[in-house]
C-alpha positions in Angstrom: -0.1 0.1 0.0 1.4 3.3 -1.1 1.7 6.0 1.5 1.6 9.7 0.9 3.7 12.3 2.8 3.9 16.0 2.7 6.7 18.5 4.1 8.4 21.7 3.0 11.3 24.1 4.2 13.9 21.3 4.7 16.5 23.8 4.1 19.3 21.2 3.9 22.8 22.6 4.4 21.3 26.2 5.5 23.9 27.1 8.1 22.0 30.3 9.4 19.1 28.2 10.3 21.3 26.1 12.8 21.3 27.7 16.1 24.7 26.6 17.0 26.4 28.4 14.0 23.7 30.9 12.8 24.8 34.6 12.6 21.2 35.8 12.7 20.5 38.3 15.5 17.1 36.4 16.5 18.6 32.8 16.7 16.2 31.8 19.6 12.9 32.3 17.4 14.3 31.6 13.9 16.9 28.8 14.2 16.6 25.1 14.6 17.9 23.7 17.9 21.0 22.0 16.5 24.8 22.5 17.4 26.2 21.9 14.0 25.3 21.8 10.3 26.1 18.1 9.9 23.8 17.4 12.8 20.7 19.0 11.3 21.4 17.5 7.9 21.8 14.1 9.5 18.7 14.4 11.4 16.7 15.5 8.3 17.8 12.5 6.2 17.1 10.1 9.1 13.8 11.4 10.0 12.6 11.4 6.3 13.9 8.1 5.7 12.4 6.8 9.0 8.9 7.2 7.9 8.8 7.6 4.1 9.1 4.2 2.3 11.0 3.6 -0.9 7.7 3.2 -3.0 5.7 5.9 -1.0 5.0 9.4 -2.4 6.7 12.5 -0.9 5.3 15.8 -1.7 7.9 18.5 -0.9 6.5 22.1 -1.1 9.5 24.2 -1.5 12.7 25.3 -0.1 14.7 22.2 -0.7 18.4 23.0 0.3 21.0 25.6 0.4 24.8 25.5 -0.4 24.6 25.1 -4.1 23.4 22.6 -6.5 25.8 19.9 -5.2 24.1 20.0 -2.0 20.7 19.5 -3.5 21.9 16.5 -5.2 23.6 15.1 -2.0 20.4 15.6 -0.3 18.2 13.9 -3.0 20.7 11.0 -3.1 20.5 10.4 0.7 16.7 10.2 0.7 15.4 6.5 0.0 11.9 7.5 -1.5 11.9 7.1 -5.3 8.8 9.2 -5.6 9.5 12.9 -4.9 7.2 15.5 -6.3 8.3 19.1 -6.0 6.6 22.5 -5.7 9.4 25.1 -5.8 9.8 27.8 -3.1 11.3 31.3 -3.1 14.8 29.7 -2.1 15.1 27.0 -4.8 17.6 28.9 -6.8 19.1 25.7 -8.6 15.6 24.6 -9.8 16.5 24.5 -13.5 19.7 22.3 -12.9 17.6 20.2 -10.3 15.0 19.5 -13.1 17.6 18.7 -15.7 19.3 16.3 -13.3 15.8 14.6 -12.8 16.1 15.0 -8.8 12.4 14.8 -8.6 9.5 12.5 -10.2 8.0 15.7 -11.2 8.0 19.5 -10.6 4.7 21.5 -10.4 4.5 25.3 -10.7 1.6 27.0 -8.9 3.0 30.5 -10.0 4.4 31.5 -13.3 2.6 32.1 -16.7 -0.9 31.3 -15.7 -2.1 28.9 -12.9 -0.7 25.4 -13.1 -3.7 23.1 -12.5 -1.5 20.1 -11.7 -0.7 21.8 -8.3 -4.4 20.9 -7.5 -4.6 17.3 -6.5 -6.8 14.6 -5.4 -5.3 12.0 -3.1 -7.4 9.3 -1.6 -10.5 11.2 -2.9 -9.5 14.4 -0.8 -9.2 17.5 -3.0 -6.3 19.9 -2.1 -4.1 22.8 -3.3 -0.6 22.4 -2.8 1.7 25.5 -2.8 4.8 26.8 -1.1 2.8 30.0 0.1 -0.5 30.1 2.0 -3.5 31.4 0.1 -6.5 33.4 1.5 -8.7 30.9 -0.5 -8.2 28.2 -2.9 -9.9 25.9 -5.4 -13.1 24.2 -3.8 -12.2 25.6 -0.2 -16.0 26.0 0.3 -16.6 22.2 -0.5 -13.9 20.9 2.0 -10.7 21.0 -0.1 -7.5 21.5 1.9 -4.5 23.8 1.2 -1.1 22.6 2.2 1.8 25.1 2.3 5.2 25.9 3.7 7.3 29.0 3.8 6.2 30.3 7.2 7.8 27.8 9.5 4.9 27.6 11.7 5.1 31.3 12.4 1.6 32.4 11.1 -1.3 33.0 13.6 -3.1 29.8 13.7 -6.5 29.5 12.1 -9.5 26.9 12.2 -9.4 26.7 8.3 -8.7 23.6 6.5 -5.3 24.6 5.6 -1.9 23.4 7.1 1.7 24.5 7.2 3.4 21.1 6.6 6.9 22.7 6.8 9.2 20.2 8.5 9.6 22.6 11.5 5.9 22.4 12.4 5.7 18.7 12.9 6.3 17.6 16.7 8.7 14.9 15.4 10.5 17.2 12.8 9.5 14.9 10.0 7.1 14.9 7.0 3.3 14.5 7.7 1.5 11.4 6.7 -1.8 11.8 4.8 -3.8 10.2 7.7 -2.2 12.7 10.2 -3.3 15.6 8.1 -6.7 14.1 7.7 -7.2 13.9 11.4 -6.1 17.6 11.9 -8.5 18.6 9.1 -11.4 16.6 10.5 -11.4 19.0 13.5 -11.5 22.2 11.4 -14.3 24.1 9.9 -15.0 25.4 6.3 -14.7 29.0 6.7 -16.2 31.1 3.8 -14.4 34.2 3.4 -15.8 35.4 0.0 -18.9 34.9 -2.2 -18.5 31.0 -2.5 -21.0 29.3 -0.8 -20.1 25.5 -1.2 -22.8 25.3 -4.0 -20.6 26.7 -6.7 
């Protein structure tokens, strides 16, 4: 049985996100509690491989890695999962090289020239819109569709809407979310209508 996992903002090899070596002024609130870059990188790999199987699907919603294209390749080669689907984030500077190197099973754009419908998925009959960034509204939101995003590292004000920051920093175990975990969270959330859509359209 194939399992579906979702994550974002791994920031592999991003030294400033590591509290022990960060040069940021606000390390307490913006950096991860690791002493070294190697410790963070190893933890990312182990935590992903510890839950995501070789034949599962891992949906990564952007900000893959730092440190150049070579680090992006190193991170991909360390992950056992064969099926990684990618939606680029604002820090994915080597995206074209990553596409050419076929690091991912597929790459979907949600911004660009027009709107890429492939970023709207249906998995286990659940409609969802996947993006690096959070939306105010999204396709079929009034009918219970989810929106999964990253970018914010859990720093947005929580809402009770059917959307979730799946960035790896937001998971209590610092790992990707399983579909069933997200489903359980969404079951306790409401459909909030914020525009003219009423679920009938």
